Structures are given as structure tokens and as C-alpha cells.
N, CA, C and O atoms as CSV, one atom per row, in Angstrom:
chain,resi,resn,atom,element,x,y,z
A,1,LYS,N,N,9.425,19.658,23.955
A,1,LYS,CA,C,10.566,18.974,23.786
A,1,LYS,C,C,11.106,19.294,22.424
A,1,LYS,O,O,12.313,19.179,22.631
A,2,LEU,N,N,10.959,19.663,21.005
A,2,LEU,CA,C,11.277,20.378,19.843
A,2,LEU,C,C,11.399,22.134,20.170
A,2,LEU,O,O,12.070,22.879,19.455
A,3,ASN,N,N,10.831,22.475,21.048
A,3,ASN,CA,C,10.376,23.716,21.454
A,3,ASN,C,C,9.986,24.560,19.976
A,3,ASN,O,O,10.739,25.520,19.812
A,4,LEU,N,N,9.109,24.410,19.036
A,4,LEU,CA,C,8.743,25.022,17.827
A,4,LEU,C,C,7.870,26.524,17.730
A,4,LEU,O,O,6.931,27.001,18.367
A,5,ASN,N,N,8.683,26.968,16.618
A,5,ASN,CA,C,8.136,28.202,17.025
A,5,ASN,C,C,6.777,28.333,15.817
A,5,ASN,O,O,6.219,27.280,15.506
A,6,ASP,N,N,6.304,29.634,15.187
A,6,ASP,CA,C,5.128,29.740,14.565
A,6,ASP,C,C,4.963,28.656,13.106
A,6,ASP,O,O,4.261,27.763,12.634
A,7,ASP,N,N,6.250,29.549,12.822
A,7,ASP,CA,C,6.427,29.002,11.082
A,7,ASP,C,C,6.725,27.204,10.961
A,7,ASP,O,O,6.446,26.353,10.116
A,8,GLU,N,N,7.396,27.195,12.211
A,8,GLU,CA,C,7.657,25.711,12.315
A,8,GLU,C,C,6.423,24.305,11.799
A,8,GLU,O,O,6.316,23.369,11.006
A,9,ILE,N,N,5.415,25.277,13.329
A,9,ILE,CA,C,4.117,24.952,13.303
A,9,ILE,C,C,3.397,25.033,12.118
A,9,ILE,O,O,2.744,24.065,11.728
A,10,ALA,N,N,3.434,25.955,11.573
A,10,ALA,CA,C,2.825,25.703,10.295
A,10,ALA,C,C,3.353,25.011,9.676
A,10,ALA,O,O,2.400,24.397,9.196
A,11,GLN,N,N,4.365,24.501,9.189
A,11,GLN,CA,C,4.850,23.574,8.030
A,11,GLN,C,C,4.044,22.437,8.254
A,11,GLN,O,O,3.438,21.844,7.361
A,12,ILE,N,N,4.037,22.036,9.847
A,12,ILE,CA,C,3.330,20.948,10.158
A,12,ILE,C,C,2.229,20.903,9.794
A,12,ILE,O,O,1.969,19.889,9.147
A,13,MET,N,N,1.109,21.874,9.993
A,13,MET,CA,C,0.263,22.366,9.371
A,13,MET,C,C,-0.375,21.875,8.220
A,13,MET,O,O,-1.265,21.050,8.010
A,14,GLY,N,N,0.536,22.830,7.328
A,14,GLY,CA,C,0.474,22.606,5.930
A,14,GLY,C,C,0.526,21.275,4.908
A,14,GLY,O,O,-0.107,21.006,3.888
A,15,HIS,N,N,1.940,20.318,5.912
A,15,HIS,CA,C,1.851,18.969,5.281
A,15,HIS,C,C,0.887,18.651,6.018
A,15,HIS,O,O,0.300,19.697,5.740
A,16,GLU,N,N,0.040,18.047,6.855
A,16,GLU,CA,C,-0.840,17.542,7.191
A,16,GLU,C,C,-2.027,17.750,6.594
A,16,GLU,O,O,-2.704,16.879,6.047
A,17,ILE,N,N,-2.310,18.988,6.699
A,17,ILE,CA,C,-3.606,19.671,4.862
A,17,ILE,C,C,-3.357,18.815,3.765
A,17,ILE,O,O,-4.105,17.994,3.234
A,18,SER,N,N,-2.182,19.135,3.507
A,18,SER,CA,C,-1.684,18.561,1.875
A,18,SER,C,C,-2.226,17.163,1.908
A,18,SER,O,O,-2.725,16.708,0.879
A,19,HIS,N,N,-2.170,16.389,3.085
A,19,HIS,CA,C,-2.583,14.864,2.990
A,19,HIS,C,C,-4.319,14.633,2.802
A,19,HIS,O,O,-4.898,13.763,2.151
A,20,ALA,N,N,-4.751,15.481,3.427
A,20,ALA,CA,C,-6.340,15.516,3.271
A,20,ALA,C,C,-6.625,15.947,1.709
A,20,ALA,O,O,-7.212,15.141,0.987
A,21,LEU,N,N,-6.210,17.210,1.194
A,21,LEU,CA,C,-6.897,17.927,-0.113
A,21,LEU,C,C,-6.135,16.651,-0.886
A,21,LEU,O,O,-6.730,16.076,-1.798
A,22,LEU,N,N,-4.779,16.229,-0.478
A,22,LEU,CA,C,-4.031,14.937,-1.731
A,22,LEU,C,C,-4.944,13.869,-1.410
A,22,LEU,O,O,-4.536,12.946,-2.116
A,23,GLY,N,N,-5.773,13.518,-0.869
A,23,GLY,CA,C,-6.538,12.181,-0.991
A,23,GLY,C,C,-5.634,11.106,-0.532
A,23,GLY,O,O,-5.839,9.959,-0.929
A,24,HIS,N,N,-4.348,11.447,0.517
A,24,HIS,CA,C,-3.666,10.293,0.762
A,24,HIS,C,C,-4.376,9.080,1.418
A,24,HIS,O,O,-4.326,7.932,0.975
A,25,GLY,N,N,-5.272,9.616,2.912
A,25,GLY,CA,C,-6.088,8.689,3.485
A,25,GLY,C,C,-6.967,7.422,2.561
A,25,GLY,O,O,-7.114,6.208,2.707
A,26,ARG,N,N,-7.407,8.379,1.622
A,26,ARG,CA,C,-8.649,7.305,0.793
A,26,ARG,C,C,-7.475,6.105,-0.170
A,26,ARG,O,O,-7.736,4.912,-0.327
A,27,GLU,N,N,-6.282,6.763,-0.673
A,27,GLU,CA,C,-5.495,5.951,-1.515
A,27,GLU,C,C,-5.167,4.636,-0.407
A,27,GLU,O,O,-5.298,3.449,-0.704
A,28,ARG,N,N,-4.664,5.214,1.067
A,28,ARG,CA,C,-3.996,4.318,1.641
A,28,ARG,C,C,-5.076,2.856,1.717
A,28,ARG,O,O,-4.767,1.680,1.528
A,29,MET,N,N,-6.475,3.482,2.080
A,29,MET,CA,C,-7.652,2.234,2.216
A,29,MET,C,C,-7.789,1.960,1.332
A,29,MET,O,O,-8.374,0.879,1.387
A,30,SER,N,N,-7.533,2.398,-0.205
A,30,SER,CA,C,-8.061,1.504,-1.319
A,30,SER,C,C,-6.576,0.487,-1.275
A,30,SER,O,O,-6.770,-0.700,-1.010
A,31,ARG,N,N,-5.605,0.788,-1.446
A,31,ARG,CA,C,-4.277,-0.254,-1.161
A,31,ARG,C,C,-4.458,-1.228,-0.259
A,31,ARG,O,O,-4.211,-2.417,-0.462
A,32,ALA,N,N,-4.936,-0.706,0.856
A,32,ALA,CA,C,-4.841,-1.771,1.906
A,32,ALA,C,C,-5.965,-2.605,1.587
A,32,ALA,O,O,-5.579,-3.756,1.385
A,33,MET,N,N,-7.526,-2.438,1.431
A,33,MET,CA,C,-8.208,-3.202,0.576
A,33,MET,C,C,-8.210,-3.740,-0.247
A,33,MET,O,O,-8.938,-4.733,-0.275
A,34,ALA,N,N,-7.297,-3.360,-1.537
A,34,ALA,CA,C,-6.729,-4.567,-2.226
A,34,ALA,C,C,-5.612,-5.376,-2.107
A,34,ALA,O,O,-5.145,-6.155,-2.938
A,35,MET,N,N,-5.296,-5.155,-1.175
A,35,MET,CA,C,-3.848,-5.935,-0.652
A,35,MET,C,C,-4.751,-7.575,0.166
A,35,MET,O,O,-4.519,-8.774,0.008
A,36,GLN,N,N,-5.726,-6.879,0.971
A,36,GLN,CA,C,-6.325,-7.916,1.662
A,36,GLN,C,C,-7.072,-8.650,0.909
A,36,GLN,O,O,-7.253,-9.842,1.160
A,37,GLY,N,N,-7.583,-8.069,-0.069
A,37,GLY,CA,C,-8.746,-8.701,-0.996
A,37,GLY,C,C,-7.784,-10.159,-1.628
A,37,GLY,O,O,-8.022,-11.355,-1.456
A,38,GLY,N,N,-6.549,-9.432,-2.463
A,38,GLY,CA,C,-5.765,-10.423,-2.525
A,38,GLY,C,C,-5.298,-11.598,-1.954
A,38,GLY,O,O,-5.342,-12.753,-2.378
A,39,LEU,N,N,-4.709,-10.998,-0.630
A,39,LEU,CA,C,-4.188,-12.161,0.057
A,39,LEU,C,C,-5.881,-13.038,0.273
A,39,LEU,O,O,-5.756,-14.177,-0.177
A,40,MET,N,N,-6.803,-12.886,0.619
A,40,MET,CA,C,-7.518,-13.764,0.770
A,40,MET,C,C,-8.074,-14.817,-0.723
A,40,MET,O,O,-8.682,-15.882,-0.611
A,41,LEU,N,N,-7.720,-14.248,-1.872
A,41,LEU,CA,C,-8.627,-14.604,-2.985
A,41,LEU,C,C,-7.463,-15.645,-3.056
A,41,LEU,O,O,-7.749,-16.839,-2.960
A,42,GLY,N,N,-6.335,-15.304,-3.199
A,42,GLY,CA,C,-4.968,-16.126,-3.368
A,42,GLY,C,C,-4.591,-17.003,-2.200
A,42,GLY,O,O,-3.616,-17.751,-2.274
A,43,SER,N,N,-5.525,-16.904,-0.868
A,43,SER,CA,C,-5.730,-18.200,0.133
A,43,SER,C,C,-6.421,-19.238,-0.633
A,43,SER,O,O,-6.097,-20.342,-1.071
A,44,ILE,N,N,-7.300,-18.643,-0.648
A,44,ILE,CA,C,-8.721,-19.228,-1.552
A,44,ILE,C,C,-8.153,-20.291,-2.609
A,44,ILE,O,O,-7.958,-21.446,-2.231
A,45,VAL,N,N,-7.948,-19.998,-3.627
A,45,VAL,CA,C,-6.955,-20.505,-4.485
A,45,VAL,C,C,-6.340,-21.667,-4.444
A,45,VAL,O,O,-6.660,-22.805,-4.786
A,46,ALA,N,N,-4.935,-20.959,-3.733
A,46,ALA,CA,C,-3.956,-21.920,-2.879
A,46,ALA,C,C,-4.326,-22.709,-2.037
A,46,ALA,O,O,-3.403,-23.449,-1.697
A,47,GLY,N,N,-5.468,-22.946,-1.418
A,47,GLY,CA,C,-5.819,-23.600,-0.555
A,47,GLY,C,C,-5.141,-23.482,1.168
A,47,GLY,O,O,-5.310,-24.073,2.235
A,48,GLN,N,N,-4.366,-22.425,0.681
A,48,GLN,CA,C,-3.189,-22.116,1.832
A,48,GLN,C,C,-3.612,-20.880,2.764
A,48,GLN,O,O,-4.387,-20.123,2.180
A,49,ASP,N,N,-3.412,-20.643,3.572
A,49,ASP,CA,C,-3.072,-19.317,4.283
A,49,ASP,C,C,-1.774,-18.698,4.039
A,49,ASP,O,O,-0.699,-19.167,4.413
A,50,LEU,N,N,-1.930,-17.687,3.430
A,50,LEU,CA,C,-1.034,-16.650,2.731
A,50,LEU,C,C,-0.945,-15.575,3.447
A,50,LEU,O,O,-0.098,-14.782,3.036
A,51,SER,N,N,-1.751,-15.142,4.751
A,51,SER,CA,C,-1.918,-14.019,5.409
A,51,SER,C,C,-0.222,-13.692,5.512
A,51,SER,O,O,0.124,-12.538,5.261
A,52,ALA,N,N,0.733,-14.609,5.844
A,52,ALA,CA,C,1.927,-14.192,6.606
A,52,ALA,C,C,2.219,-13.250,5.401
A,52,ALA,O,O,2.262,-12.050,5.672
A,53,LEU,N,N,2.400,-13.577,4.268
A,53,LEU,CA,C,2.934,-12.666,2.662
A,53,LEU,C,C,2.278,-10.966,3.241
A,53,LEU,O,O,2.893,-9.920,3.036
A,54,GLY,N,N,1.509,-11.017,3.659
A,54,GLY,CA,C,1.042,-9.610,4.100
A,54,GLY,C,C,2.258,-8.383,4.885
A,54,GLY,O,O,2.232,-7.170,5.095
A,55,ALA,N,N,3.075,-9.303,5.092
A,55,ALA,CA,C,4.420,-8.143,6.013
A,55,ALA,C,C,4.956,-7.905,4.219
A,55,ALA,O,O,4.746,-6.887,3.560
A,56,VAL,N,N,5.615,-9.057,3.780
A,56,VAL,CA,C,6.122,-8.732,2.491
A,56,VAL,C,C,5.730,-8.129,1.805
A,56,VAL,O,O,6.539,-7.411,1.216
A,57,ALA,N,N,4.160,-8.004,1.400
A,57,ALA,CA,C,3.518,-7.200,0.690
A,57,ALA,C,C,3.599,-5.654,1.282
A,57,ALA,O,O,3.965,-4.601,0.761
A,58,ASP,N,N,3.184,-5.924,2.367
A,58,ASP,CA,C,3.697,-4.540,3.108
A,58,ASP,C,C,4.403,-3.720,2.656
A,58,ASP,O,O,4.123,-2.545,2.418
A,59,ILE,N,N,5.670,-4.427,2.451
A,59,ILE,CA,C,7.074,-3.778,2.592
A,59,ILE,C,C,7.215,-3.272,1.233
A,59,ILE,O,O,7.373,-2.063,1.069
A,60,ALA,N,N,7.175,-4.079,0.231
A,60,ALA,CA,C,6.920,-4.046,-1.513
A,60,ALA,C,C,6.007,-3.161,-1.631
A,60,ALA,O,O,6.460,-2.024,-1.756
A,61,LEU,N,N,4.914,-3.245,-1.639
A,61,LEU,CA,C,3.794,-2.461,-1.751
A,61,LEU,C,C,3.548,-1.269,-1.101
A,61,LEU,O,O,3.336,-0.259,-1.773
A,62,THR,N,N,3.542,-1.220,0.495
A,62,THR,CA,C,2.658,0.121,0.819
A,62,THR,C,C,3.824,0.792,1.247
A,62,THR,O,O,3.741,1.969,0.898
A,63,LEU,N,N,4.989,0.531,1.917
A,63,LEU,CA,C,5.878,1.765,2.421
A,63,LEU,C,C,6.563,2.674,1.016
A,63,LEU,O,O,6.894,3.859,1.025
A,64,PRO,N,N,6.627,1.900,0.090
A,64,PRO,CA,C,7.338,2.537,-1.136
A,64,PRO,C,C,6.368,4.059,-1.170
A,64,PRO,O,O,6.794,5.210,-1.078
A,65,ASN,N,N,4.703,3.506,-1.361
A,65,ASN,CA,C,3.733,4.262,-1.933
A,65,ASN,C,C,3.556,5.326,-0.578
A,65,ASN,O,O,3.231,6.502,-0.739
A,66,SER,N,N,3.809,4.753,0.715
A,66,SER,CA,C,3.776,5.896,1.748
A,66,SER,C,C,4.692,6.949,1.469
A,66,SER,O,O,4.352,8.035,0.999
A,67,ARG,N,N,5.916,6.606,1.776
A,67,ARG,CA,C,6.679,7.402,1.725
A,67,ARG,C,C,6.885,8.938,0.273
A,67,ARG,O,O,7.394,10.056,0.193
A,68,ALA,N,N,6.178,8.067,-0.509
A,68,ALA,CA,C,5.752,9.013,-1.885
A,68,ALA,C,C,4.699,9.713,-1.364
A,68,ALA,O,O,4.832,10.936,-1.312
A,69,GLY,N,N,3.707,9.236,-0.975
A,69,GLY,CA,C,2.960,10.349,-0.302
A,69,GLY,C,C,3.026,11.696,0.579
A,69,GLY,O,O,2.327,12.708,0.636
A,70,GLU,N,N,4.298,11.206,1.303
A,70,GLU,CA,C,4.767,11.781,2.367
A,70,GLU,C,C,5.948,13.020,1.555
A,70,GLU,O,O,6.128,14.236,1.609
A,71,SER,N,N,6.322,12.281,1.101
A,71,SER,CA,C,7.363,13.574,0.041
A,71,SER,C,C,6.283,14.532,-0.418
A,71,SER,O,O,6.412,15.753,-0.330
A,72,GLU,N,N,5.215,13.931,-0.910
A,72,GLU,CA,C,4.257,15.005,-2.153
A,72,GLU,C,C,3.619,15.709,-0.805
A,72,GLU,O,O,4.042,16.832,-1.079
A,73,ALA,N,N,3.133,15.848,0.069
A,73,ALA,CA,C,2.800,16.108,0.928
A,73,ALA,C,C,3.690,17.169,1.730
A,73,ALA,O,O,3.092,18.209,2.010
A,74,ASP,N,N,5.189,17.064,2.197
A,74,ASP,CA,C,5.892,18.054,2.008
A,74,ASP,C,C,6.268,19.132,1.166
A,74,ASP,O,O,6.967,20.105,1.450
A,75,ARG,N,N,5.824,18.895,0.301
A,75,ARG,CA,C,6.499,19.725,-1.530
A,75,ARG,C,C,4.704,20.984,-1.055
A,75,ARG,O,O,4.723,22.190,-0.810
A,76,TYR,N,N,3.561,20.125,-1.094
A,76,TYR,CA,C,2.305,21.019,-1.195
A,76,TYR,C,C,2.302,21.549,0.090
A,76,TYR,O,O,1.745,22.641,0.201
A,77,GLY,N,N,2.679,21.159,0.874
A,77,GLY,CA,C,2.348,21.706,2.458
A,77,GLY,C,C,3.639,22.755,2.348
A,77,GLY,O,O,3.096,23.855,2.457
A,78,ILE,N,N,4.935,22.957,2.204
A,78,ILE,CA,C,5.778,24.045,2.750
A,78,ILE,C,C,5.147,25.341,1.235
A,78,ILE,O,O,5.417,26.527,1.423
A,79,GLU,N,N,4.537,25.040,0.182
A,79,GLU,CA,C,3.986,25.796,-0.662
A,79,GLU,C,C,2.593,26.492,0.900
A,79,GLU,O,O,2.689,27.399,1.727
A,80,LEU,N,N,1.609,25.581,0.628
A,80,LEU,CA,C,0.601,26.402,1.664
A,80,LEU,C,C,1.031,27.087,2.793
A,80,LEU,O,O,0.258,27.898,3.303
A,81,ALA,N,N,2.277,26.876,3.335
A,81,ALA,CA,C,2.550,27.680,4.775
A,81,ALA,C,C,3.109,28.894,3.925
A,81,ALA,O,O,2.784,30.017,4.310
A,82,ALA,N,N,3.675,28.815,3.141
A,82,ALA,CA,C,4.432,29.874,2.416
A,82,ALA,C,C,3.624,30.530,2.098
A,82,ALA,O,O,3.897,31.701,2.363
A,83,ARG,N,N,2.092,30.328,1.329
A,83,ARG,CA,C,1.309,31.512,0.463
A,83,ARG,C,C,0.502,32.178,2.013
A,83,ARG,O,O,-0.048,33.279,2.025
A,84,ALA,N,N,0.559,31.521,2.888
A,84,ALA,CA,C,-0.143,31.892,4.444
A,84,ALA,C,C,0.903,33.065,5.257
A,84,ALA,O,O,0.616,33.744,6.243
A,85,GLY,N,N,1.795,33.047,4.721
A,85,GLY,CA,C,3.009,33.977,4.964
A,85,GLY,C,C,4.062,33.500,5.911
A,85,GLY,O,O,4.815,34.244,6.538
A,86,TYR,N,N,4.048,32.072,5.965
A,86,TYR,CA,C,5.214,31.123,6.674
A,86,TYR,C,C,6.275,31.235,6.344
A,86,TYR,O,O,6.534,31.496,5.169
A,87,ASP,N,N,7.159,31.084,7.205
A,87,ASP,CA,C,8.634,30.786,6.057
A,87,ASP,C,C,8.974,29.863,5.729
A,87,ASP,O,O,9.189,29.184,6.733
A,88,PRO,N,N,9.231,29.227,4.696
A,88,PRO,CA,C,9.500,28.020,4.390
A,88,PRO,C,C,10.774,27.479,4.764
A,88,PRO,O,O,10.915,26.257,4.820
A,89,ARG,N,N,11.950,28.456,5.092
A,89,ARG,CA,C,12.947,27.704,5.400
A,89,ARG,C,C,12.667,26.942,7.040
A,89,ARG,O,O,13.519,26.310,7.664
A,90,ALA,N,N,11.450,27.173,7.423
A,90,ALA,CA,C,11.461,26.812,8.782
A,90,ALA,C,C,11.059,24.865,8.850
A,90,ALA,O,O,11.142,23.970,9.692
A,91,ALA,N,N,10.591,25.011,7.338
A,91,ALA,CA,C,10.590,23.491,7.317
A,91,ALA,C,C,11.620,22.727,7.418
A,91,ALA,O,O,11.583,21.590,7.889
A,92,VAL,N,N,12.556,23.255,7.013
A,92,VAL,CA,C,14.139,22.441,7.004
A,92,VAL,C,C,14.718,22.627,8.322
A,92,VAL,O,O,15.701,21.930,8.575
A,93,ARG,N,N,14.215,23.596,9.397
A,93,ARG,CA,C,14.788,23.856,10.764
A,93,ARG,C,C,13.820,22.641,10.931
A,93,ARG,O,O,14.500,21.657,11.225
A,94,LEU,N,N,12.549,22.348,10.858
A,94,LEU,CA,C,12.155,21.497,11.873
A,94,LEU,C,C,12.096,19.650,11.331
A,94,LEU,O,O,11.376,18.761,11.786
A,95,TRP,N,N,12.966,19.582,10.406
A,95,TRP,CA,C,13.085,18.279,10.162
A,95,TRP,C,C,14.487,18.538,10.537
A,95,TRP,O,O,14.790,17.387,10.852
A,96,GLU,N,N,15.449,19.159,10.708
A,96,GLU,CA,C,16.478,19.142,11.382
A,96,GLU,C,C,16.518,18.414,13.049
A,96,GLU,O,O,17.211,17.612,13.675
A,97,LYS,N,N,15.094,19.419,13.300
A,97,LYS,CA,C,14.892,19.147,15.066
A,97,LYS,C,C,13.911,17.760,14.803
A,97,LYS,O,O,13.696,17.523,15.992
A,98,MET,N,N,13.245,16.793,14.146
A,98,MET,CA,C,12.869,15.990,14.383
A,98,MET,C,C,13.715,15.142,13.899
A,98,MET,O,O,13.494,14.041,14.402
A,99,GLY,N,N,14.778,15.108,12.996
A,99,GLY,CA,C,15.762,13.780,12.734
A,99,GLY,C,C,16.986,13.580,13.862
A,99,GLY,O,O,17.707,12.584,13.926
A,100,ALA,N,N,17.058,14.827,14.791
A,100,ALA,CA,C,17.562,15.062,15.672
A,100,ALA,C,C,17.246,14.139,16.893
A,100,ALA,O,O,18.002,13.392,17.513
A,101,ALA,N,N,15.637,14.455,17.100
A,101,ALA,CA,C,15.031,14.088,18.131
A,101,ALA,C,C,14.817,12.351,17.570
A,101,ALA,O,O,14.724,11.596,18.537
A,102,SER,N,N,14.760,11.881,16.675
A,102,SER,CA,C,14.260,10.570,16.255
A,102,SER,C,C,15.190,9.921,16.741
A,102,SER,O,O,14.837,8.995,17.470
A,103,GLY,N,N,16.487,10.101,16.574
A,103,GLY,CA,C,17.468,9.074,16.921
A,103,GLY,C,C,17.668,8.059,15.846
A,103,GLY,O,O,17.647,8.362,14.653
A,104,ASN,N,N,17.862,6.852,16.289
A,104,ASN,CA,C,18.198,5.564,15.765
A,104,ASN,C,C,16.680,5.150,14.801
A,104,ASN,O,O,15.761,4.436,15.203
A,105,SER,N,N,16.766,5.750,13.627
A,105,SER,CA,C,15.445,5.402,12.835
A,105,SER,C,C,15.703,3.852,12.363
A,105,SER,O,O,16.663,3.125,12.617
A,106,PRO,N,N,14.692,3.626,11.702
A,106,PRO,CA,C,14.711,2.670,11.188
A,106,PRO,C,C,15.541,2.687,9.904
A,106,PRO,O,O,15.915,3.821,9.606
A,107,PRO,N,N,15.967,1.602,8.973
A,107,PRO,CA,C,16.142,1.933,7.516
A,107,PRO,C,C,14.604,2.307,6.757
A,107,PRO,O,O,13.547,1.678,6.694
A,108,GLN,N,N,15.089,3.789,6.168
A,108,GLN,CA,C,14.192,4.147,5.082
A,108,GLN,C,C,13.247,2.881,4.280
A,108,GLN,O,O,12.042,3.119,4.196
A,109,PHE,N,N,13.625,1.881,3.838
A,109,PHE,CA,C,12.782,1.118,3.696
A,109,PHE,C,C,11.835,0.431,4.204
A,109,PHE,O,O,10.991,-0.076,3.465
A,110,LEU,N,N,11.787,0.270,5.642
A,110,LEU,CA,C,11.199,-0.453,6.138
A,110,LEU,C,C,10.107,0.329,7.189
A,110,LEU,O,O,9.327,-0.135,8.020
A,111,SER,N,N,10.486,2.091,6.667
A,111,SER,CA,C,9.668,2.630,7.084
A,111,SER,C,C,8.406,3.490,6.247
A,111,SER,O,O,8.219,3.390,5.035
A,112,THR,N,N,7.671,4.270,7.091
A,112,THR,CA,C,6.536,5.029,6.509
A,112,THR,C,C,6.970,6.128,5.759
A,112,THR,O,O,6.574,6.309,4.607
A,113,HIS,N,N,8.002,7.110,6.505
A,113,HIS,CA,C,8.381,8.032,6.055
A,113,HIS,C,C,9.835,8.165,5.532
A,113,HIS,O,O,10.837,7.565,5.920
A,114,PRO,N,N,9.684,9.271,4.374
A,114,PRO,CA,C,11.502,9.411,4.193
A,114,PRO,C,C,12.319,9.757,5.465
A,114,PRO,O,O,11.829,10.472,6.339
A,115,ALA,N,N,13.466,9.286,5.552
A,115,ALA,CA,C,14.695,9.684,6.569
A,115,ALA,C,C,14.813,11.334,6.363
A,115,ALA,O,O,14.969,11.989,5.333
A,116,PRO,N,N,14.690,11.706,7.626
A,116,PRO,CA,C,14.972,12.893,7.516
A,116,PRO,C,C,16.121,13.480,7.096
A,116,PRO,O,O,16.168,14.710,7.116
A,117,ASP,N,N,17.112,12.820,6.699
A,117,ASP,CA,C,17.994,13.797,5.829
A,117,ASP,C,C,17.758,14.029,4.100
A,117,ASP,O,O,18.249,14.855,3.331
A,118,ASN,N,N,16.895,13.039,3.909
A,118,ASN,CA,C,16.329,12.668,2.334
A,118,ASN,C,C,15.530,13.798,2.607
A,118,ASN,O,O,15.424,14.359,1.517
A,119,ARG,N,N,14.976,14.376,3.361
A,119,ARG,CA,C,13.478,15.298,3.621
A,119,ARG,C,C,14.513,16.876,3.152
A,119,ARG,O,O,14.453,17.779,2.318
A,120,ILE,N,N,15.423,16.442,4.316
A,120,ILE,CA,C,16.226,17.924,4.476
A,120,ILE,C,C,16.288,18.342,2.711
A,120,ILE,O,O,15.732,19.347,2.270
A,121,GLN,N,N,17.008,17.440,1.917
A,121,GLN,CA,C,17.846,17.629,1.456
A,121,GLN,C,C,16.694,17.890,-0.124
A,121,GLN,O,O,16.967,18.463,-1.178
A,122,ALA,N,N,15.151,17.069,0.395
A,122,ALA,CA,C,14.559,17.821,-1.210
A,122,ALA,C,C,14.029,19.343,-0.572
A,122,ALA,O,O,13.831,20.371,-1.221
A,123,LEU,N,N,13.878,19.151,0.830
A,123,LEU,CA,C,13.095,20.886,1.306
A,123,LEU,C,C,14.054,21.937,1.117
A,123,LEU,O,O,13.646,23.082,0.924
A,124,ASN,N,N,15.534,21.630,1.156
A,124,ASN,CA,C,16.297,22.910,1.022
A,124,ASN,C,C,16.293,23.430,-0.650
A,124,ASN,O,O,16.695,24.518,-1.061
A,125,ALA,N,N,15.581,22.047,-1.642
A,125,ALA,CA,C,16.083,22.672,-3.272
A,125,ALA,C,C,14.961,22.989,-3.037
A,125,ALA,O,O,14.880,23.478,-4.163
A,126,LEU,N,N,13.470,23.280,-2.403
A,126,LEU,CA,C,12.179,23.636,-2.802
A,126,LEU,C,C,12.227,25.252,-2.307
A,126,LEU,O,O,11.384,25.958,-2.861
A,127,VAL,N,N,13.171,25.969,-1.267
A,127,VAL,CA,C,12.754,27.168,-0.637
A,127,VAL,C,C,13.216,27.919,-1.530
A,127,VAL,O,O,12.415,28.702,-2.040
A,128,PRO,N,N,14.264,27.927,-1.882
A,128,PRO,CA,C,14.475,29.196,-3.364
A,128,PRO,C,C,13.334,29.470,-3.829
A,128,PRO,O,O,12.919,30.628,-3.779
A,129,LYS,N,N,12.350,28.125,-4.556
A,129,LYS,CA,C,11.070,28.569,-5.096
A,129,LYS,C,C,10.016,28.859,-4.522
A,129,LYS,O,O,8.964,29.130,-5.102
A,130,MET,N,N,10.248,28.823,-2.892
A,130,MET,CA,C,9.092,29.208,-1.981
A,130,MET,C,C,9.280,30.569,-1.582
A,130,MET,O,O,8.270,31.256,-1.429
A,131,MET,N,N,10.430,31.077,-1.385
A,131,MET,CA,C,10.915,32.186,-1.106
A,131,MET,C,C,10.220,33.470,-1.439
A,131,MET,O,O,9.707,34.285,-0.672
A,132,PRO,N,N,10.343,33.481,-3.170
A,132,PRO,CA,C,8.823,34.528,-3.518
A,132,PRO,C,C,7.372,34.225,-2.958
A,132,PRO,O,O,6.672,34.988,-2.293
A,133,ILE,N,N,7.158,33.283,-3.264
A,133,ILE,CA,C,5.717,33.072,-2.407
A,133,ILE,C,C,5.359,33.491,-1.552
A,133,ILE,O,O,4.224,33.961,-1.477
A,134,TYR,N,N,6.276,33.474,-0.505
A,134,TYR,CA,C,6.637,33.815,0.875
A,134,TYR,C,C,6.572,35.301,1.057
A,134,TYR,O,O,5.593,35.802,1.610
A,135,GLU,N,N,7.552,36.020,0.625
A,135,GLU,CA,C,7.446,37.311,0.730
A,135,GLU,C,C,6.255,38.237,-0.338
A,135,GLU,O,O,6.122,39.455,-0.457
A,136,LYS,N,N,5.783,37.522,-0.762
A,136,LYS,CA,C,4.706,38.553,-1.363
A,136,LYS,C,C,3.353,37.877,-0.531
A,136,LYS,O,O,2.247,38.186,-0.974
A,137,ALA,N,N,3.394,37.296,0.228
A,137,ALA,CA,C,2.154,36.938,0.878
A,137,ALA,C,C,2.615,38.072,2.065
A,137,ALA,O,O,1.726,38.895,2.282
A,138,ARG,N,N,3.798,38.244,2.832
A,138,ARG,CA,C,4.372,38.967,3.699
A,138,ARG,C,C,4.179,40.301,3.221
A,138,ARG,O,O,4.119,41.187,4.074
A,139,SER,N,N,4.082,40.577,2.141
A,139,SER,CA,C,4.213,42.122,1.648
A,139,SER,C,C,2.578,42.844,1.946
A,139,SER,O,O,2.365,44.024,1.668
């Protein structure tokens, strides 16, 4: 459906590898365990079931951190792909395609990922810095 080329696939791979290198999975598990423990302790102290607050805590704490992790993986991923000889401009094309394919996305504050337009803008700002890295890798 997206008809991705090698440069665009490399951007996805760089992004996902960056999540692993940056320890985002471990961070997410630690936050989830801390939040669950806090809710459990609060329930014991208050003598009431506070599990309904989990959704509020998720919106207030987890989602913003998740979006920050996604943006960080975008920044590292575009560089990893450029160092491997893949065109960094493909990151912008990829998110233009993803944005068009996603249609009606939830508002950013309810999403684990930055809005496609915000991603495109941030990646566009990185492309000029990544082009020399890409060109060196290609030579």
C-alpha cells in the first residue's frame, strides 16, 4: 500500500534500531511498573480502588514520554540510515506517505507518536545536517 523504496525502508529500520540502542523498551517497562506500583500503593492507603486513574496517568505521563522517545528515535534513526548510505530525504517522504495513509489520526495528546506533520517538520530540519554524512557514506 505504501510502496516503499529501499531508502524509506532503511529509515524505518534505523528508527527501530535506535529504539533498541536507546533503551526505550526498558524505559517503558520501568515507567509502567512504577505507575502500577504507585496505583496499587495508593489504593491500599486510600482504601479504594484507584485503577481508574491509570488512564489519566497514562495520558499525563506515559504518552508524552512515548512521543519524546519516538522523536529521539527519529533523530538517531535518520543518522544511522545516512551513515549506512541511505538518503535522509527518504525520512520525509516516508512520513508524508504514512500521514496520507493514516487518515484521521487521534489528537497528538492521545497518541504514542508525534503527529505526522510534526515529524515531517522535525525531519526536514535534520536533512541538511544529514546530507554530508550520507554523501560521505556513498563516496
